[in-house]
C-alpha positions as CSV (number, residue, x, y, z in Angstrom):
1,M,180.2,256.2,327.3
2,Y,176.5,255.7,327.5
3,Q,173.8,257.3,325.3
4,L,170.3,257.9,326.5
5,I,168.0,255.7,324.3
6,T,164.6,256.0,325.9
7,S,163.0,258.1,328.6
8,I,159.4,257.4,329.8
9,N,157.8,259.8,332.3
10,T,154.1,258.8,331.7
11,P,153.8,255.0,331.1
12,P,151.0,253.5,329.1
13,D,148.1,251.9,331.0
14,Q,149.4,248.3,331.0
15,G,151.5,245.8,329.3
16,E,154.9,245.3,327.6
17,I,156.8,248.3,326.2
18,I,159.4,248.0,323.5
19,L,162.3,250.3,324.5
20,G,164.0,252.2,321.7
21,G,164.6,250.8,318.3
22,E,166.7,247.8,317.2
23,F,170.1,247.2,318.7
24,H,172.9,245.7,316.6
25,H,176.2,245.8,318.5
26,E,175.2,247.3,321.9
27,T,175.5,244.7,324.6
28,E,175.7,246.8,327.8
29,F,172.7,248.8,329.1
30,V,171.8,250.8,332.2
31,I,168.1,251.0,333.1
32,E,166.8,253.2,335.8
33,I,163.2,252.8,337.2
34,F,161.7,255.1,339.7
35,S,158.1,254.9,341.2
36,P,156.9,257.5,343.7
37,T,154.2,255.2,344.9
38,G,156.6,252.2,345.1
39,E,159.1,254.3,347.0
40,R,156.5,255.4,349.6
41,R,155.3,251.8,350.0
42,G,158.7,250.2,350.2
43,W,158.4,248.2,347.0
44,Q,161.6,247.0,345.5
45,R,160.7,245.0,342.4
46,A,159.7,246.8,339.1
47,G,159.4,244.1,336.5
48,F,161.5,242.4,333.8
49,L,163.7,243.4,330.8
50,A,163.5,240.9,327.9
51,R,165.9,240.7,325.0
52,M,163.7,240.1,321.9
53,F,164.8,238.7,318.5
54,D,162.7,239.1,315.3
55,I,162.8,235.6,313.8
56,P,161.5,235.4,310.2
57,G,158.2,233.5,310.0
58,I,157.8,233.5,313.8
59,G,158.0,237.1,314.9
60,L,159.4,238.4,318.1
61,S,160.9,235.7,320.2
62,E,162.2,236.0,323.7
63,G,165.8,235.7,324.6
64,E,167.4,236.5,328.0
65,I,165.2,237.9,330.8
66,T,166.5,240.1,333.6
67,R,164.5,241.0,336.8
68,L,164.5,244.7,337.4
69,Y,164.2,246.7,340.7
70,L,163.3,250.3,341.5
71,E,166.9,251.5,341.1
72,R,169.6,251.8,338.5
73,T,170.6,248.4,337.0
74,K,173.4,247.5,334.6
75,V,172.5,244.7,332.2
76,I,175.1,243.0,330.0
77,Y,174.2,240.6,327.1
78,F,176.5,238.3,325.1
79,P,177.1,239.7,321.6
80,S,174.7,238.6,318.9
81,S,175.0,238.5,315.2
82,E,171.2,239.2,315.0
83,P,169.6,242.6,315.8
84,F,167.4,242.6,318.8
85,K,165.0,244.8,320.8
86,L,164.5,245.3,324.5
87,A,161.0,244.9,326.1
88,F,160.1,246.1,329.6
89,R,157.4,244.2,331.4
90,P,156.3,246.1,334.5
91,Y,154.6,244.4,337.4
92,Y,150.9,245.2,337.3
93,W,151.1,247.2,340.6
94,I,153.7,249.6,339.2
95,V,151.6,252.2,337.4
96,D,153.4,255.5,338.1
97,Y,156.9,254.6,337.1
98,Q,159.5,256.7,335.3
99,L,162.1,254.8,333.2
100,K,165.4,255.7,331.5
101,L,167.4,253.4,329.3
102,W,171.0,254.1,328.3
103,A,173.1,251.9,325.9
104,R,176.9,251.8,326.0
105,E,178.3,252.7,322.7
106,P,180.1,249.9,320.8
107,E,183.9,250.0,321.2
108,E,184.6,250.9,317.6
109,Q,182.4,254.0,317.9
110,S,183.5,255.2,321.3
111,E,186.1,257.6,320.0
112,S,183.5,259.5,317.9
113,S,180.9,259.8,320.7
114,S,178.2,262.4,320.4
115,N,177.3,265.2,322.8
116,N,174.2,263.2,324.0
117,S,176.4,260.6,325.8
118,M,176.7,260.3,329.5
119,L,179.4,258.9,331.7
120,F,178.6,256.5,334.5
């Protein structure tokens, strides 16, 4: 079961966006990006999703990076003992995108899923 974490209909002007809060046990995500202008022009690429770790004394440090396209993409990370955040870095030409991020509930919590969950 997947739970909707973030939904962006009006993106900020430019730059990196931290999606949702901190993740502790979630390792599987689905991210969907749609751009009306991009669809009309035949664009395929949307940007990058970066796994970010908050390292004491250093700050946010980049982990794995995944290229994203104007579609629905499943991203799977190896489990980590450290909490992490996800950052979306759109290509500069994608200015009218809509984004949705879902996280798969950890296995030990899947039996007590909430009504906000979605099946894929």
